[in-house]
C-alpha positions as CSV (number, residue, x, y, z in Angstrom):
1,X,0.0,0.0,0.0
2,X,3.0,2.3,0.2
3,X,3.2,2.5,-3.6
4,X,2.1,6.1,-4.3
5,X,-1.2,6.8,-5.9
6,X,-0.7,9.4,-8.6
7,X,-3.4,11.7,-7.2
8,X,-5.8,11.7,-4.3
9,X,-8.8,9.7,-5.4
10,X,-12.3,11.2,-4.9
11,X,-14.6,8.6,-3.4
12,X,-18.4,9.2,-3.2
13,X,-19.9,7.3,-0.2
14,X,-23.6,6.6,-0.7
15,X,-25.6,6.5,1.4
16,X,-23.1,8.1,3.8
17,X,-25.1,8.2,7.0
18,X,-25.7,4.5,7.3
19,X,-23.8,2.5,9.8
20,X,-21.4,1.3,7.1
21,X,-21.1,4.8,5.6
22,X,-20.0,6.2,9.0
23,X,-17.4,3.4,9.4
24,X,-16.0,4.2,5.9
25,X,-15.6,7.8,7.1
26,X,-13.9,6.9,10.4
27,X,-11.6,4.4,8.6
28,X,-10.5,6.7,5.8
29,X,-10.7,10.2,7.2
30,X,-7.0,10.5,7.8
31,X,-5.9,9.0,4.5
32,X,-3.7,11.0,2.2
33,X,-4.7,8.8,-0.7
34,X,-8.5,9.2,-0.7
35,X,-10.9,12.1,-0.3
36,X,-14.4,11.2,0.9
37,X,-17.5,12.9,-0.3
38,X,-20.8,11.9,1.4
39,X,-24.2,11.6,-0.2
40,X,-27.6,10.6,1.0
41,X,-31.2,10.6,0.0
42,X,-32.4,11.6,3.5
43,X,-30.3,13.9,5.7
44,X,-29.0,11.9,8.6
45,X,-25.9,11.6,10.7
46,X,-23.7,11.7,7.6
47,X,-24.5,15.3,7.1
48,X,-22.8,16.2,10.4
49,X,-19.8,13.9,9.8
50,X,-18.6,14.3,6.3
51,X,-16.7,17.5,5.5
52,X,-18.2,17.6,2.0
53,X,-21.8,16.4,1.9
54,X,-24.5,16.2,-0.8
55,X,-28.1,15.6,0.3
56,X,-31.5,15.1,-1.3
57,X,-30.5,12.4,-3.8
58,X,-33.4,10.2,-5.1
59,X,-33.7,6.8,-3.4
60,X,-31.6,4.0,-4.9
61,X,-34.8,2.4,-6.2
62,X,-35.7,5.5,-8.2
63,X,-34.3,5.5,-11.7
64,X,-33.7,9.3,-11.5
65,X,-30.9,8.5,-9.1
66,X,-28.6,7.6,-12.0
67,X,-28.8,11.0,-13.7
68,X,-28.1,12.7,-10.4
69,X,-25.1,10.5,-9.7
70,X,-23.8,11.2,-13.2
71,X,-23.9,14.9,-12.5
72,X,-22.0,14.5,-9.2
73,X,-19.4,12.2,-10.8
74,X,-18.7,14.9,-13.4
75,X,-18.8,18.0,-11.1
76,X,-16.8,16.4,-8.3
77,X,-14.4,14.3,-10.5
78,X,-15.5,11.2,-8.7
79,X,-13.1,8.3,-9.2
80,X,-15.3,5.6,-7.5
81,X,-18.6,5.2,-5.7
82,X,-18.5,3.3,-2.4
83,X,-22.1,2.0,-1.8
84,X,-22.8,1.1,1.8
85,X,-26.1,-0.8,1.8
86,X,-26.8,-4.2,0.2
87,X,-29.5,-3.1,-2.1
88,X,-27.5,0.0,-3.2
89,X,-24.4,-2.2,-3.8
90,X,-26.5,-4.5,-6.1
91,X,-28.2,-1.7,-8.1
92,X,-25.1,0.5,-8.5
93,X,-22.9,-2.5,-9.5
94,X,-25.6,-3.4,-12.1
95,X,-25.4,0.1,-13.5
96,X,-21.6,0.5,-13.3
97,X,-21.1,0.9,-17.0
98,X,-23.9,3.3,-17.4
99,X,-22.5,5.5,-14.6
100,X,-19.0,5.2,-16.2
101,X,-17.5,5.1,-12.7
102,X,-15.9,2.4,-10.6
103,X,-18.3,0.9,-8.0
104,X,-16.5,-0.5,-5.0
105,X,-17.9,-4.0,-4.7
106,X,-17.4,-7.6,-5.5
107,X,-18.3,-8.9,-9.0
108,X,-22.0,-8.5,-9.9
109,X,-22.7,-12.2,-9.8
110,X,-21.4,-12.4,-6.2
111,X,-23.4,-9.3,-5.2
112,X,-26.6,-10.9,-6.5
113,X,-25.8,-14.1,-4.7
114,X,-25.3,-12.3,-1.4
115,X,-28.6,-10.4,-1.7
116,X,-30.6,-13.6,-2.1
117,X,-30.6,-16.1,0.8
118,X,-32.1,-18.7,-1.6
119,X,-29.2,-18.3,-4.1
120,X,-26.7,-18.3,-1.2
121,X,-28.0,-21.6,0.1
122,X,-28.3,-23.3,-3.3
123,X,-24.8,-22.4,-4.3
124,X,-23.2,-23.3,-0.9
125,X,-25.3,-26.2,0.3
126,X,-22.6,-28.8,-0.8
127,X,-19.7,-26.5,0.3
128,X,-20.5,-25.6,3.9
129,X,-23.2,-26.5,6.5
130,X,-26.5,-24.5,5.9
131,X,-29.7,-24.7,7.8
132,X,-32.2,-27.3,6.7
133,X,-34.7,-25.7,4.2
134,X,-38.4,-26.7,4.3
135,X,-40.4,-26.3,1.0
136,X,-43.7,-25.7,2.9
137,X,-45.3,-26.0,6.3
138,X,-46.2,-29.6,5.7
139,X,-42.6,-30.6,5.4
140,X,-41.6,-29.1,8.8
141,X,-40.4,-31.8,11.2
142,X,-39.6,-29.8,14.3
143,X,-40.6,-26.4,15.7
144,X,-39.7,-23.7,16.3
145,X,-38.6,-22.8,12.7
146,X,-37.1,-19.5,11.4
147,X,-38.7,-17.6,8.6
148,X,-36.8,-15.1,6.5
149,X,-37.3,-13.4,3.1
150,X,-35.6,-15.0,0.2
151,X,-34.2,-11.6,-0.8
152,X,-33.0,-9.3,1.9
153,X,-30.3,-8.7,4.5
154,X,-29.8,-8.7,8.2
155,X,-32.7,-9.4,10.5
156,X,-35.2,-7.4,8.4
157,X,-38.4,-9.4,7.9
158,X,-37.3,-12.4,9.9
159,X,-39.4,-14.2,12.5
160,X,-39.2,-17.2,14.9
161,X,-42.3,-19.3,14.5
162,X,-43.4,-21.8,17.2
163,X,-46.0,-24.0,15.6
164,X,-47.8,-24.9,12.3
165,X,-50.8,-22.6,12.8
166,X,-48.5,-19.6,13.5
167,X,-46.4,-20.5,10.5
168,X,-49.3,-20.8,8.0
169,X,-50.8,-17.5,9.3
170,X,-47.5,-15.7,8.9
171,X,-46.9,-17.0,5.4
172,X,-50.4,-16.1,4.3
173,X,-50.2,-12.5,5.5
174,X,-46.6,-11.8,4.5
175,X,-45.9,-9.7,1.4
176,X,-42.5,-11.4,1.0
177,X,-41.4,-14.6,-0.7
178,X,-40.0,-16.5,2.4
179,X,-37.8,-19.3,3.3
180,X,-38.7,-21.7,6.1
181,X,-35.5,-22.8,7.9
182,X,-34.3,-25.0,10.6
183,X,-33.9,-23.0,13.9
184,X,-30.3,-22.7,15.1
185,X,-30.4,-22.2,18.9
186,X,-26.6,-21.7,19.5
187,X,-24.2,-18.8,19.7
188,X,-24.1,-16.4,16.7
189,X,-20.9,-15.1,15.1
190,X,-19.7,-12.8,12.4
191,X,-16.6,-13.9,10.4
192,X,-15.0,-10.7,8.9
193,X,-13.0,-11.4,5.7
194,X,-10.9,-9.8,3.1
195,X,-10.2,-11.2,-0.3
196,X,-7.7,-9.4,-2.6
197,X,-7.8,-8.8,-6.4
198,X,-6.2,-12.2,-7.0
199,X,-8.9,-14.0,-5.1
200,X,-6.7,-14.8,-2.1
201,X,-8.3,-14.7,1.3
202,X,-5.8,-12.4,3.1
203,X,-7.7,-12.1,6.4
204,X,-10.5,-13.8,8.3
205,X,-11.5,-13.6,12.0
206,X,-14.6,-14.5,13.9
207,X,-16.1,-12.4,16.6
208,X,-19.0,-13.2,18.9
209,X,-22.2,-11.2,18.7
210,X,-22.3,-10.9,22.5
211,X,-25.2,-8.4,22.7
212,X,-27.5,-7.6,19.8
213,X,-29.8,-4.6,19.4
214,X,-32.1,-4.1,16.4
215,X,-30.1,-6.8,14.5
216,X,-26.8,-5.0,15.2
217,X,-24.0,-6.4,17.4
218,X,-23.5,-3.8,20.1
219,X,-21.0,-5.8,22.1
220,X,-18.5,-7.9,20.3
221,X,-15.1,-9.6,20.9
222,X,-12.8,-12.0,19.0
223,X,-13.7,-15.7,19.4
224,X,-11.1,-18.0,21.0
225,X,-11.2,-20.8,18.5
226,X,-10.6,-19.2,15.1
227,X,-9.6,-22.3,13.1
228,X,-13.1,-23.7,12.5
229,X,-14.3,-20.3,11.4
230,X,-11.4,-19.7,9.1
231,X,-11.7,-23.1,7.5
232,X,-15.4,-22.4,7.0
233,X,-14.9,-19.1,5.0
234,X,-12.0,-20.6,3.1
235,X,-14.5,-23.0,1.5
236,X,-16.9,-20.2,0.7
237,X,-14.1,-18.1,-0.8
238,X,-13.1,-20.9,-3.1
239,X,-16.7,-21.1,-4.4
240,X,-17.8,-17.5,-4.5
241,X,-15.7,-14.7,-6.2
242,X,-15.3,-12.0,-3.6
243,X,-13.2,-8.9,-3.8
244,X,-12.4,-6.6,-0.9
245,X,-14.1,-6.8,2.5
246,X,-17.0,-9.3,3.1
247,X,-18.4,-11.3,5.9
248,X,-20.3,-14.4,6.8
249,X,-22.9,-14.7,9.5
250,X,-23.0,-18.1,11.2
251,X,-24.8,-19.7,14.1
252,X,-24.4,-23.0,16.0
253,X,-27.0,-25.7,15.5
254,X,-28.4,-28.0,18.2
255,X,-25.2,-30.1,17.9
256,X,-22.9,-27.1,18.3
257,X,-21.9,-27.1,14.6
258,X,-21.6,-23.8,12.9
259,X,-24.1,-23.2,10.1
260,X,-24.4,-20.4,7.6
261,X,-27.0,-17.7,8.0
262,X,-25.9,-15.3,5.3
263,X,-22.9,-13.8,3.4
264,X,-22.6,-10.2,2.4
265,X,-20.3,-8.5,-0.1
266,X,-19.4,-5.6,2.3
267,X,-17.8,-5.3,5.7
268,X,-19.9,-5.9,8.8
269,X,-21.3,-3.1,10.9
270,X,-19.2,-3.9,13.9
271,X,-16.0,-4.9,12.0
272,X,-14.4,-1.7,13.5
273,X,-13.3,-4.2,16.2
274,X,-10.8,-5.4,13.5
275,X,-9.7,-1.8,12.8
276,X,-8.8,-1.6,16.5
277,X,-6.0,-4.1,15.9
278,X,-4.9,-2.7,12.5
279,X,-7.3,-4.3,10.0
280,X,-8.8,-1.3,8.2
281,X,-11.4,-3.0,5.9
282,X,-12.7,0.2,4.0
283,X,-9.2,1.5,3.3
284,X,-7.9,-2.0,2.2
285,X,-10.9,-2.4,0.0
286,X,-10.2,1.0,-1.7
287,X,-6.6,0.2,-2.3
288,X,-7.4,-3.2,-3.7
289,X,-10.2,-1.7,-6.0
290,X,-7.5,0.5,-7.6
291,X,-5.3,-2.6,-8.2
292,X,-2.8,-1.9,-5.4
293,X,-1.3,-4.8,-3.4
294,X,-2.6,-5.0,0.1
295,X,-0.8,-6.4,3.1
296,X,-1.9,-7.3,6.6
297,X,-0.3,-5.7,9.6
298,X,-2.1,-6.9,12.8
299,X,-1.4,-6.1,16.4
300,X,-1.8,-8.8,19.1
301,X,-3.8,-7.7,22.1
302,X,-7.3,-8.5,23.4
303,X,-10.0,-5.9,22.7
304,X,-13.7,-5.7,23.3
305,X,-16.0,-3.2,21.6
306,X,-19.1,-2.0,23.2
307,X,-21.4,0.4,21.3
308,X,-23.9,3.0,22.5
309,X,-24.0,5.4,19.5
310,X,-20.2,5.4,19.7
311,X,-17.3,3.0,19.7
312,X,-15.4,2.3,22.9
313,X,-12.3,0.1,23.0
314,X,-10.6,-1.4,25.9
315,X,-7.1,-2.8,25.2
316,X,-4.9,-4.8,27.5
317,X,-1.8,-3.0,26.1
318,X,0.7,-1.4,28.5
319,X,3.4,1.1,27.5
320,X,5.3,4.1,29.0
321,X,6.7,5.8,25.9
322,X,5.0,7.0,22.7
323,X,7.0,7.5,19.5
324,X,4.9,9.8,17.2
325,X,5.4,11.0,13.6
326,X,4.8,14.6,12.5
327,X,3.8,15.0,8.8
328,X,0.3,13.6,7.9
329,X,0.1,12.2,11.4
330,X,0.3,14.9,14.0
331,X,-0.2,17.7,11.4
332,X,-2.6,16.9,8.5
333,X,-2.4,18.3,5.0
334,X,0.4,20.7,6.2
335,X,-2.4,22.9,7.6
336,X,-4.2,21.5,10.6
337,X,-3.4,19.7,13.8
338,X,-4.8,16.2,14.3
339,X,-6.9,17.0,17.3
340,X,-7.7,13.3,18.1
341,X,-4.0,12.5,18.3
342,X,-3.3,15.7,20.3
343,X,-6.1,14.6,22.7
344,X,-4.4,11.2,23.1
345,X,-1.0,12.8,23.7
346,X,-2.4,15.0,26.4
347,X,-4.0,11.9,27.9
348,X,-0.5,10.4,28.0
349,X,0.8,13.6,29.7
350,X,-1.8,13.1,32.4
351,X,-0.6,9.6,32.9
352,X,3.1,10.7,33.1
353,X,4.1,8.9,29.9
354,X,7.1,9.9,27.8
355,X,6.4,11.4,24.4
356,X,9.0,11.4,21.7
357,X,8.5,13.1,18.3
358,X,10.3,11.1,15.6
359,X,10.2,13.0,12.3
360,X,11.7,13.2,8.8
361,X,10.1,16.6,8.3
362,X,11.6,18.5,5.4
363,X,12.2,22.0,6.9
364,X,12.5,23.8,10.2
365,X,10.7,21.5,12.5
366,X,11.2,23.6,15.6
367,X,9.5,26.6,13.8
368,X,6.7,24.3,12.7
369,X,6.1,23.1,16.3
370,X,6.0,26.7,17.5
371,X,3.6,27.6,14.7
372,X,1.0,25.0,15.8
373,X,1.8,25.7,19.6
374,X,2.7,22.1,20.2
375,X,6.5,22.6,20.9
376,X,6.2,22.0,24.7
377,X,4.4,18.6,24.8
378,X,7.4,16.5,23.8
379,X,10.0,15.0,26.2
380,X,12.3,14.7,23.2
381,X,12.3,15.7,19.5
382,X,14.3,13.5,17.1
383,X,14.7,15.1,13.7
384,X,16.2,12.6,11.2
385,X,17.1,12.6,7.5
386,X,14.8,11.3,4.8
387,X,17.2,8.4,4.2
388,X,17.3,7.3,7.8
389,X,15.4,4.4,9.2
390,X,13.1,5.4,12.0
391,X,13.4,1.9,13.5
392,X,17.0,2.6,14.2
393,X,16.0,5.5,16.6
394,X,13.6,3.4,18.7
395,X,15.5,3.0,22.1
396,X,12.6,2.4,24.6
397,X,11.1,-1.0,24.2
398,X,8.2,-0.4,26.6
399,X,6.6,1.8,23.9
400,X,4.2,2.2,21.0
401,X,4.8,3.7,17.6
402,X,2.4,6.0,15.8
403,X,3.0,6.8,12.1
404,X,0.9,7.3,8.9
405,X,3.4,5.3,6.8
406,X,2.6,1.6,6.5
407,X,6.3,0.7,5.7
408,X,7.6,2.6,8.8
409,X,5.1,0.8,11.0
410,X,5.9,-2.5,9.3
411,X,9.7,-2.1,10.0
412,X,9.2,-1.2,13.6
413,X,6.7,-4.0,14.1
414,X,9.0,-6.6,12.6
415,X,12.1,-5.4,14.4
416,X,10.7,-5.0,17.9
417,X,7.3,-6.8,17.8
418,X,6.0,-3.4,19.1
419,X,2.3,-2.3,18.8
420,X,2.1,0.2,16.0
421,X,-0.7,2.6,15.2
422,X,-1.9,4.5,12.1
423,X,-3.8,7.8,12.7
424,X,-7.2,6.1,12.2
425,X,-6.4,3.7,15.1
426,X,-5.9,6.5,17.7
427,X,-9.5,6.0,18.9
428,X,-8.4,2.6,20.1
429,X,-6.1,4.3,22.6
430,X,-8.3,7.0,23.9
């Protein structure tokens, strides 16, 4: 990912105020490679988050949306559209040629498979374990059963049915074409995955959906036994052609075996747990979409994420020294201080931790620090040459390293096995 993109890419996130749209923003907002522009049909939280926002677009099901998107693509020089809801992904991917703009998503056949539970089960029934599917109420052997729409996503339109009378009544009154499925009573998990442009599954990890609200996991943590989950999605990846971030939802059956609920050609809503250890799904997906090689750089510490309209991380990481970079890290776009990082550094001052500025800044660094009024927060300033290796200047081992450069983080990580952080990961430390 260190290979330079020729120019900063303009990415239109639509709809930008969805849970996924907000995570795209939080994951990419510090990137020097991508500029995000938010767009929505209804003004929501995205309006207050995105620096550049376009509201009032037609709904994705309205054919007028394509003409409006074409105008935005031309006026804003959009390089790619990042759709953030399953239906929007499908419709925009189907109209990618008409829009004459890259749509960040897996191939269209995969997107269609993911939108349809029926297609998903038919394609994967001989590949992984799926719930037993009943053709009608007469075929049901045991209750309760689970009813869900053939086409849809998440928990929308799903229902647990306890007997035949209730099932027949529900099917009669439903306006959806439904599947009748074996009920899976066990624990539920999300397996977050990333497949690169070559079809290689670069990353997969399962997390428990410890507490669920409105179909969203609001408390999640990494599962202890990862092997069975990784083997499960490897089989799916060999059968279905994914590209970028995707996930599989699974649940244990009465025997304790994991069975597939659904797959989705996007990252999961609570996958920011992965970002807390260095796996930035939206940014990795963007790099891969523009045919850049993507590498995995993961920290090893336990983290639990609990959500209440915000993300809170608790890490079992201990350190007494912070090495921090200057350009595009502490100061962004050569014009503004990274207030989230400054907030973290002052938190460290409150905890009597040592702060060392380690920079290759081209110019008068002391004058720069005075300009932004941050010259007095460092215990030490190390100003090195462009040709120097930052890893050679790391003396304290009880430390963490913060830098926007992937290669700098990689070298420090490999040499010292030290926890390393990019600017988008600072929320993990606050």
